[in-house]
N, CA, C and O atoms as a Tripos MOL2 file, in Angstrom:
@<TRIPOS>MOLECULE
protein
  292   291    73     0     0
PROTEIN
NO_CHARGES

@<TRIPOS>ATOM
      1 N          56.6280  150.4180 -127.6080 N.3       1 UNK1
      2 CA         56.5310  150.0100 -126.2270 C.3       1 UNK1
      3 C          57.8700  150.0100 -125.5160 C.2       1 UNK1
      4 O          57.9140  150.0090 -124.2860 O.2       1 UNK1
      5 N          58.9560  150.0100 -126.2610 N.am      2 UNK2
      6 CA         60.2610  149.9890 -125.6110 C.3       2 UNK2
      7 C          60.5330  151.2750 -124.8380 C.2       2 UNK2
      8 O          61.5500  151.3770 -124.1520 O.2       2 UNK2
      9 N          59.6550  152.2420 -124.9380 N.am      3 UNK3
     10 CA         59.8300  153.4910 -124.2140 C.3       3 UNK3
     11 C          59.9180  153.2620 -122.7110 C.2       3 UNK3
     12 O          60.4560  154.1040 -121.9920 O.2       3 UNK3
     13 N          59.4010  152.1390 -122.2250 N.am      4 UNK4
     14 CA         59.4130  151.8960 -120.7830 C.3       4 UNK4
     15 C          60.8230  151.7000 -120.2430 C.2       4 UNK4
     16 O          61.0190  151.7480 -119.0280 O.2       4 UNK4
     17 N          61.8220  151.4800 -121.1170 N.am      5 UNK5
     18 CA         63.1810  151.3080 -120.6270 C.3       5 UNK5
     19 C          64.0700  152.5080 -120.9510 C.2       5 UNK5
     20 O          65.2710  152.4750 -120.6840 O.2       5 UNK5
     21 N          63.4970  153.5560 -121.5200 N.am      6 UNK6
     22 CA         64.2790  154.7490 -121.8110 C.3       6 UNK6
     23 C          64.5820  155.4970 -120.5230 C.2       6 UNK6
     24 O          63.8130  155.4460 -119.5620 O.2       6 UNK6
     25 N          65.6950  156.1810 -120.5180 N.am      7 UNK7
     26 CA         66.0660  156.9630 -119.3510 C.3       7 UNK7
     27 C          66.7300  156.1140 -118.2810 C.2       7 UNK7
     28 O          67.0980  154.9620 -118.5120 O.2       7 UNK7
     29 N          66.8740  156.7040 -117.1140 N.am      8 UNK8
     30 CA         67.5340  156.0210 -116.0010 C.3       8 UNK8
     31 C          66.4990  155.6430 -114.9440 C.2       8 UNK8
     32 O          65.4530  156.2850 -114.8470 O.2       8 UNK8
     33 N          66.7780  154.6150 -114.1560 N.am      9 UNK9
     34 CA         65.8420  154.2310 -113.0890 C.3       9 UNK9
     35 C          65.5290  155.4080 -112.1700 C.2       9 UNK9
     36 O          66.4130  156.1740 -111.7850 O.2       9 UNK9
     37 N          64.2660  155.5300 -111.8340 N.am     10 UNK10
     38 CA         63.8220  156.6010 -110.9560 C.3      10 UNK10
     39 C          63.5340  157.9120 -111.6560 C.2      10 UNK10
     40 O          62.9970  158.8350 -111.0430 O.2      10 UNK10
     41 N          63.8800  158.0120 -112.9290 N.am     11 UNK11
     42 CA         63.6370  159.2370 -113.6840 C.3      11 UNK11
     43 C          62.1410  159.4170 -113.9180 C.2      11 UNK11
     44 O          61.4380  158.4480 -114.2040 O.2      11 UNK11
     45 N          61.6630  160.6120 -113.8020 N.am     12 UNK12
     46 CA         60.2510  160.8990 -114.0110 C.3      12 UNK12
     47 C          59.9210  160.8260 -115.4950 C.2      12 UNK12
     48 O          60.5960  161.4400 -116.3210 O.2      12 UNK12
     49 N          58.8690  160.0610 -115.8300 N.am     13 UNK13
     50 CA         58.4090  159.9200 -117.2090 C.3      13 UNK13
     51 C          56.8940  159.9820 -117.2330 C.2      13 UNK13
     52 O          56.2290  159.6930 -116.2380 O.2      13 UNK13
     53 N          56.3660  160.3580 -118.3700 N.am     14 UNK14
     54 CA         54.9230  160.3610 -118.5750 C.3      14 UNK14
     55 C          54.5560  159.0820 -119.3240 C.2      14 UNK14
     56 O          54.8590  158.9440 -120.5090 O.2      14 UNK14
     57 N          53.8990  158.1440 -118.6270 N.am     15 UNK15
     58 CA         53.5170  156.8550 -119.2040 C.3      15 UNK15
     59 C          52.0540  156.5770 -118.8870 C.2      15 UNK15
     60 O          51.5160  157.0960 -117.9090 O.2      15 UNK15
     61 N          51.4200  155.7680 -119.7040 N.am     16 UNK16
     62 CA         50.0710  155.2940 -119.3990 C.3      16 UNK16
     63 C          50.1660  154.3410 -118.2100 C.2      16 UNK16
     64 O          51.2560  153.8600 -117.9010 O.2      16 UNK16
     65 N          49.0640  154.0630 -117.5450 N.am     17 UNK17
     66 CA         49.0440  153.2690 -116.3210 C.3      17 UNK17
     67 C          49.7290  151.9210 -116.4060 C.2      17 UNK17
     68 O          50.6050  151.6280 -115.5920 O.2      17 UNK17
     69 N          49.3510  151.0820 -117.3800 N.am     18 UNK18
     70 CA         49.9440  149.7550 -117.4790 C.3      18 UNK18
     71 C          51.4180  149.8070 -117.8690 C.2      18 UNK18
     72 O          52.1990  148.9610 -117.4330 O.2      18 UNK18
     73 N          51.8070  150.7800 -118.6780 N.am     19 UNK19
     74 CA         53.2200  150.9480 -119.0230 C.3      19 UNK19
     75 C          54.0110  151.3710 -117.7910 C.2      19 UNK19
     76 O          55.1460  150.9370 -117.6000 O.2      19 UNK19
     77 N          53.4160  152.2140 -116.9610 N.am     20 UNK20
     78 CA         54.0790  152.6410 -115.7280 C.3      20 UNK20
     79 C          54.2630  151.4570 -114.7730 C.2      20 UNK20
     80 O          55.2870  151.3600 -114.0980 O.2      20 UNK20
     81 N          53.2860  150.5680 -114.7160 N.am     21 UNK21
     82 CA         53.4000  149.3690 -113.8760 C.3      21 UNK21
     83 C          54.5170  148.4760 -114.4010 C.2      21 UNK21
     84 O          55.3000  147.9330 -113.6220 O.2      21 UNK21
     85 N          54.5900  148.3240 -115.7200 N.am     22 UNK22
     86 CA         55.6580  147.5180 -116.3170 C.3      22 UNK22
     87 C          57.0150  148.1410 -116.0180 C.2      22 UNK22
     88 O          57.9600  147.4230 -115.6920 O.2      22 UNK22
     89 N          57.1300  149.4490 -116.1210 N.am     23 UNK23
     90 CA         58.3900  150.1400 -115.8120 C.3      23 UNK23
     91 C          58.7630  149.9220 -114.3520 C.2      23 UNK23
     92 O          59.9250  149.6650 -114.0380 O.2      23 UNK23
     93 N          57.7880  150.0210 -113.4660 N.am     24 UNK24
     94 CA         58.0490  149.7840 -112.0450 C.3      24 UNK24
     95 C          58.5180  148.3630 -111.7830 C.2      24 UNK24
     96 O          59.4040  148.1390 -110.9590 O.2      24 UNK24
     97 N          57.9240  147.4040 -112.4830 N.am     25 UNK25
     98 CA         58.3330  146.0040 -112.3340 C.3      25 UNK25
     99 C          59.7780  145.8260 -112.7790 C.2      25 UNK25
    100 O          60.5450  145.1150 -112.1290 O.2      25 UNK25
    101 N          60.1540  146.4670 -113.8840 N.am     26 UNK26
    102 CA         61.5250  146.3790 -114.3690 C.3      26 UNK26
    103 C          62.4990  147.0110 -113.3810 C.2      26 UNK26
    104 O          63.5570  146.4470 -113.1010 O.2      26 UNK26
    105 N          62.1430  148.1790 -112.8560 N.am     27 UNK27
    106 CA         63.0110  148.8550 -111.9030 C.3      27 UNK27
    107 C          63.1310  148.0780 -110.5970 C.2      27 UNK27
    108 O          64.1420  148.1810 -109.9030 O.2      27 UNK27
    109 N          62.1000  147.3000 -110.2600 N.am     28 UNK28
    110 CA         62.1280  146.4880 -109.0470 C.3      28 UNK28
    111 C          62.9120  145.1940 -109.2380 C.2      28 UNK28
    112 O          63.1940  144.4860 -108.2720 O.2      28 UNK28
    113 N          63.2650  144.8860 -110.4940 N.am     29 UNK29
    114 CA         64.0650  143.7080 -110.7600 C.3      29 UNK29
    115 C          63.2820  142.4450 -111.0560 C.2      29 UNK29
    116 O          63.8190  141.3440 -110.9350 O.2      29 UNK29
    117 N          62.0210  142.5820 -111.4410 N.am     30 UNK30
    118 CA         61.2110  141.4050 -111.7780 C.3      30 UNK30
    119 C          61.8590  140.6650 -112.9390 C.2      30 UNK30
    120 O          62.2530  141.2800 -113.9300 O.2      30 UNK30
    121 N          61.9700  139.3530 -112.8180 N.am     31 UNK31
    122 CA         62.5710  138.5650 -113.8940 C.3      31 UNK31
    123 C          61.6270  137.5010 -114.4360 C.2      31 UNK31
    124 O          61.9380  136.8590 -115.4390 O.2      31 UNK31
    125 N          60.4700  137.3010 -113.7860 N.am     32 UNK32
    126 CA         59.4720  136.3310 -114.2380 C.3      32 UNK32
    127 C          58.1010  136.9920 -114.1450 C.2      32 UNK32
    128 O          57.7760  137.6220 -113.1390 O.2      32 UNK32
    129 N          57.2980  136.8470 -115.2000 N.am     33 UNK33
    130 CA         55.9390  137.3780 -115.1890 C.3      33 UNK33
    131 C          55.0280  136.4420 -115.9670 C.2      33 UNK33
    132 O          55.4380  135.8560 -116.9690 O.2      33 UNK33
    133 N          53.7940  136.3030 -115.5040 N.am     34 UNK34
    134 CA         52.8000  135.4790 -116.1920 C.3      34 UNK34
    135 C          51.4850  136.2260 -116.2140 C.2      34 UNK34
    136 O          51.1510  136.9430 -115.2710 O.2      34 UNK34
    137 N          50.7520  136.0590 -117.2770 N.am     35 UNK35
    138 CA         49.4510  136.6890 -117.4050 C.3      35 UNK35
    139 C          48.5830  135.8770 -118.3370 C.2      35 UNK35
    140 O          49.0080  134.8470 -118.8610 O.2      35 UNK35
    141 N          47.3730  136.3430 -118.5410 N.am     36 UNK36
    142 CA         46.4740  135.6570 -119.4530 C.3      36 UNK36
    143 C          45.7770  136.6870 -120.3250 C.2      36 UNK36
    144 O          45.4500  137.7780 -119.8560 O.2      36 UNK36
    145 N          45.5460  136.3540 -121.5850 N.am     37 UNK37
    146 CA         44.9180  137.2950 -122.5130 C.3      37 UNK37
    147 C          43.5040  137.6680 -122.0770 C.2      37 UNK37
    148 O          42.7630  136.8440 -121.5410 O.2      37 UNK37
    149 N          43.1550  138.9040 -122.3160 N.am     38 UNK38
    150 CA         41.8020  139.3530 -122.0290 C.3      38 UNK38
    151 C          41.6520  140.0820 -120.7140 C.2      38 UNK38
    152 O          40.6390  140.7470 -120.4960 O.2      38 UNK38
    153 N          42.6150  139.9800 -119.8420 N.am     39 UNK39
    154 CA         42.5500  140.6950 -118.5780 C.3      39 UNK39
    155 C          42.8600  142.1690 -118.8260 C.2      39 UNK39
    156 O          43.5730  142.4930 -119.7760 O.2      39 UNK39
    157 N          42.3440  143.0580 -117.9970 N.am     40 UNK40
    158 CA         42.6620  144.4830 -118.1930 C.3      40 UNK40
    159 C          44.1570  144.7830 -118.0640 C.2      40 UNK40
    160 O          44.6220  145.8200 -118.5370 O.2      40 UNK40
    161 N          44.9000  143.8970 -117.4360 N.am     41 UNK41
    162 CA         46.3380  144.1290 -117.2700 C.3      41 UNK41
    163 C          47.1780  143.4670 -118.3630 C.2      41 UNK41
    164 O          48.3980  143.3820 -118.2210 O.2      41 UNK41
    165 N          46.5650  143.0020 -119.4380 N.am     42 UNK42
    166 CA         47.3080  142.3680 -120.5320 C.3      42 UNK42
    167 C          48.4120  143.2690 -121.0670 C.2      42 UNK42
    168 O          49.4630  142.7850 -121.4880 O.2      42 UNK42
    169 N          48.1800  144.5730 -121.0530 N.am     43 UNK43
    170 CA         49.1740  145.5150 -121.5670 C.3      43 UNK43
    171 C          50.4590  145.4890 -120.7480 C.2      43 UNK43
    172 O          51.5230  145.8120 -121.2770 O.2      43 UNK43
    173 N          50.3910  145.1190 -119.4850 N.am     44 UNK44
    174 CA         51.5980  145.0350 -118.6630 C.3      44 UNK44
    175 C          52.5180  143.9660 -119.2410 C.2      44 UNK44
    176 O          53.7070  144.2100 -119.4470 O.2      44 UNK44
    177 N          51.9690  142.7830 -119.5030 N.am     45 UNK45
    178 CA         52.7570  141.6940 -120.0690 C.3      45 UNK45
    179 C          53.2420  142.0660 -121.4670 C.2      45 UNK45
    180 O          54.3760  141.7490 -121.8260 O.2      45 UNK45
    181 N          52.4050  142.7340 -122.2630 N.am     46 UNK46
    182 CA         52.8100  143.1550 -123.6030 C.3      46 UNK46
    183 C          53.9990  144.1090 -123.5350 C.2      46 UNK46
    184 O          54.9380  143.9900 -124.3230 O.2      46 UNK46
    185 N          53.9610  145.0490 -122.6000 N.am     47 UNK47
    186 CA         55.0760  145.9760 -122.4210 C.3      47 UNK47
    187 C          56.3320  145.2460 -121.9760 C.2      47 UNK47
    188 O          57.4220  145.5130 -122.4820 O.2      47 UNK47
    189 N          56.1850  144.3330 -121.0380 N.am     48 UNK48
    190 CA         57.3380  143.5620 -120.5750 C.3      48 UNK48
    191 C          57.8830  142.6720 -121.6950 C.2      48 UNK48
    192 O          59.0950  142.4940 -121.8150 O.2      48 UNK48
    193 N          56.9870  142.1140 -122.5140 N.am     49 UNK49
    194 CA         57.4160  141.2560 -123.6160 C.3      49 UNK49
    195 C          58.2760  142.0260 -124.6160 C.2      49 UNK49
    196 O          59.1620  141.4460 -125.2430 O.2      49 UNK49
    197 N          58.0250  143.3140 -124.7690 N.am     50 UNK50
    198 CA         58.7870  144.1010 -125.7350 C.3      50 UNK50
    199 C          60.2520  144.2670 -125.3320 C.2      50 UNK50
    200 O          61.0890  144.6160 -126.1650 O.2      50 UNK50
    201 N          60.5620  144.0200 -124.0650 N.am     51 UNK51
    202 CA         61.9480  144.1640 -123.5940 C.3      51 UNK51
    203 C          62.4700  142.8930 -122.9260 C.2      51 UNK51
    204 O          63.5680  142.8950 -122.3700 O.2      51 UNK51
    205 N          61.7050  141.8220 -122.9750 N.am     52 UNK52
    206 CA         62.0540  140.5950 -122.2470 C.3      52 UNK52
    207 C          63.3990  140.0200 -122.6670 C.2      52 UNK52
    208 O          64.1860  139.6160 -121.8100 O.2      52 UNK52
    209 N          63.6760  139.9760 -123.9480 N.am     53 UNK53
    210 CA         64.9320  139.3880 -124.4040 C.3      53 UNK53
    211 C          66.1410  140.1590 -123.9020 C.2      53 UNK53
    212 O          67.0890  139.5700 -123.3830 O.2      53 UNK53
    213 N          66.1070  141.4730 -124.0550 N.am     54 UNK54
    214 CA         67.2710  142.2510 -123.6340 C.3      54 UNK54
    215 C          67.4020  142.3390 -122.1200 C.2      54 UNK54
    216 O          68.4940  142.5990 -121.6140 O.2      54 UNK54
    217 N          66.3090  142.1280 -121.3850 N.am     55 UNK55
    218 CA         66.3560  142.1260 -119.9200 C.3      55 UNK55
    219 C          66.4360  140.7160 -119.3410 C.2      55 UNK55
    220 O          66.4300  140.5420 -118.1230 O.2      55 UNK55
    221 N          66.5110  139.7160 -120.2080 N.am     56 UNK56
    222 CA         66.5880  138.3060 -119.8200 C.3      56 UNK56
    223 C          65.4630  137.9200 -118.8530 C.2      56 UNK56
    224 O          65.6930  137.3090 -117.8090 O.2      56 UNK56
    225 N          64.2450  138.2960 -119.2360 N.am     57 UNK57
    226 CA         63.0520  137.9830 -118.4500 C.3      57 UNK57
    227 C          62.3660  136.7510 -119.0120 C.2      57 UNK57
    228 O          62.4320  136.4820 -120.2120 O.2      57 UNK57
    229 N          61.7080  136.0070 -118.1380 N.am     58 UNK58
    230 CA         60.8700  134.8900 -118.5640 C.3      58 UNK58
    231 C          59.4240  135.3430 -118.4760 C.2      58 UNK58
    232 O          58.9500  135.7240 -117.4060 O.2      58 UNK58
    233 N          58.7220  135.3010 -119.6040 N.am     59 UNK59
    234 CA         57.3060  135.6790 -119.6530 C.3      59 UNK59
    235 C          56.4910  134.4980 -120.1380 C.2      59 UNK59
    236 O          56.9240  133.7340 -121.0010 O.2      59 UNK59
    237 N          55.3130  134.3620 -119.5720 N.am     60 UNK60
    238 CA         54.4400  133.2410 -119.9180 C.3      60 UNK60
    239 C          53.0110  133.7560 -120.0960 C.2      60 UNK60
    240 O          52.4520  134.3790 -119.1940 O.2      60 UNK60
    241 N          52.4250  133.4910 -121.2660 N.am     61 UNK61
    242 CA         50.9970  133.7220 -121.4520 C.3      61 UNK61
    243 C          50.2930  132.4470 -121.0110 C.2      61 UNK61
    244 O          50.6250  131.3610 -121.4870 O.2      61 UNK61
    245 N          49.3480  132.5640 -120.1290 N.am     62 UNK62
    246 CA         48.6490  131.4040 -119.5820 C.3      62 UNK62
    247 C          47.1880  131.4130 -119.9980 C.2      62 UNK62
    248 O          46.6760  132.4240 -120.4790 O.2      62 UNK62
    249 N          46.5180  130.2760 -119.8100 N.am     63 UNK63
    250 CA         45.1160  130.1430 -120.2190 C.3      63 UNK63
    251 C          44.1610  130.9100 -119.2980 C.2      63 UNK63
    252 O          43.1450  131.4320 -119.7570 O.2      63 UNK63
    253 N          44.4810  130.9790 -118.0090 N.am     64 UNK64
    254 CA         43.6030  131.6720 -117.0510 C.3      64 UNK64
    255 C          44.4080  132.0140 -115.7980 C.2      64 UNK64
    256 O          45.6110  131.7570 -115.7390 O.2      64 UNK64
    257 N          43.7410  132.5960 -114.7930 N.am     65 UNK65
    258 CA         44.4240  133.0390 -113.5770 C.3      65 UNK65
    259 C          45.0920  131.8910 -112.8330 C.2      65 UNK65
    260 O          46.2250  132.0250 -112.3710 O.2      65 UNK65
    261 N          44.4050  130.7750 -112.7170 N.am     66 UNK66
    262 CA         44.9390  129.6350 -111.9850 C.3      66 UNK66
    263 C          46.2290  129.1240 -112.6280 C.2      66 UNK66
    264 O          47.2150  128.8640 -111.9390 O.2      66 UNK66
    265 N          46.2100  128.9870 -113.9340 N.am     67 UNK67
    266 CA         47.3910  128.4960 -114.6440 C.3      67 UNK67
    267 C          48.5210  129.5380 -114.5590 C.2      67 UNK67
    268 O          49.6910  129.1700 -114.4470 O.2      67 UNK67
    269 N          48.1830  130.8050 -114.6120 N.am     68 UNK68
    270 CA         49.2060  131.8550 -114.5000 C.3      68 UNK68
    271 C          49.9320  131.7600 -113.1560 C.2      68 UNK68
    272 O          51.1580  131.8560 -113.1020 O.2      68 UNK68
    273 N          49.1830  131.5740 -112.0900 N.am     69 UNK69
    274 CA         49.8040  131.4460 -110.7690 C.3      69 UNK69
    275 C          50.6430  130.1720 -110.6700 C.2      69 UNK69
    276 O          51.7030  130.1770 -110.0440 O.2      69 UNK69
    277 N          50.1860  129.1020 -111.2720 N.am     70 UNK70
    278 CA         50.9550  127.8540 -111.2560 C.3      70 UNK70
    279 C          52.2430  128.0090 -112.0500 C.2      70 UNK70
    280 O          53.2560  127.4010 -111.7070 O.2      70 UNK70
    281 N          52.2190  128.8210 -113.1170 N.am     71 UNK71
    282 CA         53.4140  129.0160 -113.9410 C.3      71 UNK71
    283 C          54.5210  129.7320 -113.1820 C.2      71 UNK71
    284 O          55.6980  129.4380 -113.3880 O.2      71 UNK71
    285 N          54.1630  130.6670 -112.3060 N.am     72 UNK72
    286 CA         55.1930  131.4300 -111.6140 C.3      72 UNK72
    287 C          55.5010  130.8570 -110.2280 C.2      72 UNK72
    288 O          56.4740  131.2660 -109.5950 O.2      72 UNK72
    289 N          54.6970  129.9340 -109.7620 N.am     73 UNK73
    290 CA         54.9300  129.3800 -108.4110 C.3      73 UNK73
    291 C          55.9810  128.2970 -108.4190 C.2      73 UNK73
    292 O          56.2930  127.7320 -107.3710 O.2      73 UNK73
@<TRIPOS>BOND
     1     1     2 1
     2     2     3 1
     3     3     4 2
     4     3     5 am
     5     5     6 1
     6     6     7 1
     7     7     8 2
     8     7     9 am
     9     9    10 1
    10    10    11 1
    11    11    12 2
    12    11    13 am
    13    13    14 1
    14    14    15 1
    15    15    16 2
    16    15    17 am
    17    17    18 1
    18    18    19 1
    19    19    20 2
    20    19    21 am
    21    21    22 1
    22    22    23 1
    23    23    24 2
    24    23    25 am
    25    25    26 1
    26    26    27 1
    27    27    28 2
    28    27    29 am
    29    29    30 1
    30    30    31 1
    31    31    32 2
    32    31    33 am
    33    33    34 1
    34    34    35 1
    35    35    36 2
    36    35    37 am
    37    37    38 1
    38    38    39 1
    39    39    40 2
    40    39    41 am
    41    41    42 1
    42    42    43 1
    43    43    44 2
    44    43    45 am
    45    45    46 1
    46    46    47 1
    47    47    48 2
    48    47    49 am
    49    49    50 1
    50    50    51 1
    51    51    52 2
    52    51    53 am
    53    53    54 1
    54    54    55 1
    55    55    56 2
    56    55    57 am
    57    57    58 1
    58    58    59 1
    59    59    60 2
    60    59    61 am
    61    61    62 1
    62    62    63 1
    63    63    64 2
    64    63    65 am
    65    65    66 1
    66    66    67 1
    67    67    68 2
    68    67    69 am
    69    69    70 1
    70    70    71 1
    71    71    72 2
    72    71    73 am
    73    73    74 1
    74    74    75 1
    75    75    76 2
    76    75    77 am
    77    77    78 1
    78    78    79 1
    79    79    80 2
    80    79    81 am
    81    81    82 1
    82    82    83 1
    83    83    84 2
    84    83    85 am
    85    85    86 1
    86    86    87 1
    87    87    88 2
    88    87    89 am
    89    89    90 1
    90    90    91 1
    91    91    92 2
    92    91    93 am
    93    93    94 1
    94    94    95 1
    95    95    96 2
    96    95    97 am
    97    97    98 1
    98    98    99 1
    99    99   100 2
   100    99   101 am
   101   101   102 1
   102   102   103 1
   103   103   104 2
   104   103   105 am
   105   105   106 1
   106   106   107 1
   107   107   108 2
   108   107   109 am
   109   109   110 1
   110   110   111 1
   111   111   112 2
   112   111   113 am
   113   113   114 1
   114   114   115 1
   115   115   116 2
   116   115   117 am
   117   117   118 1
   118   118   119 1
   119   119   120 2
   120   119   121 am
   121   121   122 1
   122   122   123 1
   123   123   124 2
   124   123   125 am
   125   125   126 1
   126   126   127 1
   127   127   128 2
   128   127   129 am
   129   129   130 1
   130   130   131 1
   131   131   132 2
   132   131   133 am
   133   133   134 1
   134   134   135 1
   135   135   136 2
   136   135   137 am
   137   137   138 1
   138   138   139 1
   139   139   140 2
   140   139   141 am
   141   141   142 1
   142   142   143 1
   143   143   144 2
   144   143   145 am
   145   145   146 1
   146   146   147 1
   147   147   148 2
   148   147   149 am
   149   149   150 1
   150   150   151 1
   151   151   152 2
   152   151   153 am
   153   153   154 1
   154   154   155 1
   155   155   156 2
   156   155   157 am
   157   157   158 1
   158   158   159 1
   159   159   160 2
   160   159   161 am
   161   161   162 1
   162   162   163 1
   163   163   164 2
   164   163   165 am
   165   165   166 1
   166   166   167 1
   167   167   168 2
   168   167   169 am
   169   169   170 1
   170   170   171 1
   171   171   172 2
   172   171   173 am
   173   173   174 1
   174   174   175 1
   175   175   176 2
   176   175   177 am
   177   177   178 1
   178   178   179 1
   179   179   180 2
   180   179   181 am
   181   181   182 1
   182   182   183 1
   183   183   184 2
   184   183   185 am
   185   185   186 1
   186   186   187 1
   187   187   188 2
   188   187   189 am
   189   189   190 1
   190   190   191 1
   191   191   192 2
   192   191   193 am
   193   193   194 1
   194   194   195 1
   195   195   196 2
   196   195   197 am
   197   197   198 1
   198   198   199 1
   199   199   200 2
   200   199   201 am
   201   201   202 1
   202   202   203 1
   203   203   204 2
   204   203   205 am
   205   205   206 1
   206   206   207 1
   207   207   208 2
   208   207   209 am
   209   209   210 1
   210   210   211 1
   211   211   212 2
   212   211   213 am
   213   213   214 1
   214   214   215 1
   215   215   216 2
   216   215   217 am
   217   217   218 1
   218   218   219 1
   219   219   220 2
   220   219   221 am
   221   221   222 1
   222   222   223 1
   223   223   224 2
   224   223   225 am
   225   225   226 1
   226   226   227 1
   227   227   228 2
   228   227   229 am
   229   229   230 1
   230   230   231 1
   231   231   232 2
   232   231   233 am
   233   233   234 1
   234   234   235 1
   235   235   236 2
   236   235   237 am
   237   237   238 1
   238   238   239 1
   239   239   240 2
   240   239   241 am
   241   241   242 1
   242   242   243 1
   243   243   244 2
   244   243   245 am
   245   245   246 1
   246   246   247 1
   247   247   248 2
   248   247   249 am
   249   249   250 1
   250   250   251 1
   251   251   252 2
   252   251   253 am
   253   253   254 1
   254   254   255 1
   255   255   256 2
   256   255   257 am
   257   257   258 1
   258   258   259 1
   259   259   260 2
   260   259   261 am
   261   261   262 1
   262   262   263 1
   263   263   264 2
   264   263   265 am
   265   265   266 1
   266   266   267 1
   267   267   268 2
   268   267   269 am
   269   269   270 1
   270   270   271 1
   271   271   272 2
   272   271   273 am
   273   273   274 1
   274   274   275 1
   275   275   276 2
   276   275   277 am
   277   277   278 1
   278   278   279 1
   279   279   280 2
   280   279   281 am
   281   281   282 1
   282   282   283 1
   283   283   284 2
   284   283   285 am
   285   285   286 1
   286   286   287 1
   287   287   288 2
   288   287   289 am
   289   289   290 1
   290   290   291 1
   291   291   292 2
@<TRIPOS>SUBSTRUCTURE
     1 UNK1         2 RESIDUE 1 A UNK
     2 UNK2         6 RESIDUE 1 A UNK
     3 UNK3        10 RESIDUE 1 A UNK
     4 UNK4        14 RESIDUE 1 A UNK
     5 UNK5        18 RESIDUE 1 A UNK
     6 UNK6        22 RESIDUE 1 A UNK
     7 UNK7        26 RESIDUE 1 A UNK
     8 UNK8        30 RESIDUE 1 A UNK
     9 UNK9        34 RESIDUE 1 A UNK
    10 UNK10       38 RESIDUE 1 A UNK
    11 UNK11       42 RESIDUE 1 A UNK
    12 UNK12       46 RESIDUE 1 A UNK
    13 UNK13       50 RESIDUE 1 A UNK
    14 UNK14       54 RESIDUE 1 A UNK
    15 UNK15       58 RESIDUE 1 A UNK
    16 UNK16       62 RESIDUE 1 A UNK
    17 UNK17       66 RESIDUE 1 A UNK
    18 UNK18       70 RESIDUE 1 A UNK
    19 UNK19       74 RESIDUE 1 A UNK
    20 UNK20       78 RESIDUE 1 A UNK
    21 UNK21       82 RESIDUE 1 A UNK
    22 UNK22       86 RESIDUE 1 A UNK
    23 UNK23       90 RESIDUE 1 A UNK
    24 UNK24       94 RESIDUE 1 A UNK
    25 UNK25       98 RESIDUE 1 A UNK
    26 UNK26      102 RESIDUE 1 A UNK
    27 UNK27      106 RESIDUE 1 A UNK
    28 UNK28      110 RESIDUE 1 A UNK
    29 UNK29      114 RESIDUE 1 A UNK
    30 UNK30      118 RESIDUE 1 A UNK
    31 UNK31      122 RESIDUE 1 A UNK
    32 UNK32      126 RESIDUE 1 A UNK
    33 UNK33      130 RESIDUE 1 A UNK
    34 UNK34      134 RESIDUE 1 A UNK
    35 UNK35      138 RESIDUE 1 A UNK
    36 UNK36      142 RESIDUE 1 A UNK
    37 UNK37      146 RESIDUE 1 A UNK
    38 UNK38      150 RESIDUE 1 A UNK
    39 UNK39      154 RESIDUE 1 A UNK
    40 UNK40      158 RESIDUE 1 A UNK
    41 UNK41      162 RESIDUE 1 A UNK
    42 UNK42      166 RESIDUE 1 A UNK
    43 UNK43      170 RESIDUE 1 A UNK
    44 UNK44      174 RESIDUE 1 A UNK
    45 UNK45      178 RESIDUE 1 A UNK
    46 UNK46      182 RESIDUE 1 A UNK
    47 UNK47      186 RESIDUE 1 A UNK
    48 UNK48      190 RESIDUE 1 A UNK
    49 UNK49      194 RESIDUE 1 A UNK
    50 UNK50      198 RESIDUE 1 A UNK
    51 UNK51      202 RESIDUE 1 A UNK
    52 UNK52      206 RESIDUE 1 A UNK
    53 UNK53      210 RESIDUE 1 A UNK
    54 UNK54      214 RESIDUE 1 A UNK
    55 UNK55      218 RESIDUE 1 A UNK
    56 UNK56      222 RESIDUE 1 A UNK
    57 UNK57      226 RESIDUE 1 A UNK
    58 UNK58      230 RESIDUE 1 A UNK
    59 UNK59      234 RESIDUE 1 A UNK
    60 UNK60      238 RESIDUE 1 A UNK
    61 UNK61      242 RESIDUE 1 A UNK
    62 UNK62      246 RESIDUE 1 A UNK
    63 UNK63      250 RESIDUE 1 A UNK
    64 UNK64      254 RESIDUE 1 A UNK
    65 UNK65      258 RESIDUE 1 A UNK
    66 UNK66      262 RESIDUE 1 A UNK
    67 UNK67      266 RESIDUE 1 A UNK
    68 UNK68      270 RESIDUE 1 A UNK
    69 UNK69      274 RESIDUE 1 A UNK
    70 UNK70      278 RESIDUE 1 A UNK
    71 UNK71      282 RESIDUE 1 A UNK
    72 UNK72      286 RESIDUE 1 A UNK
    73 UNK73      290 RESIDUE 1 A UNK
């Protein structure tokens, strides 16, 4: 999953949808993300989690949508 940080920002890469969203979030400078297991977008958080330490990101797995929003608000 660390492939999402290979190359330089803006460089064209072939990625699956959720990995591409995670790459876009990283390039946009996102530093906090929250999600909940079971959602179709779980892979976004999984991709971000694979690089969170080296990018100094805060990630939170939450119980549901409401708690996820409260975690980042």
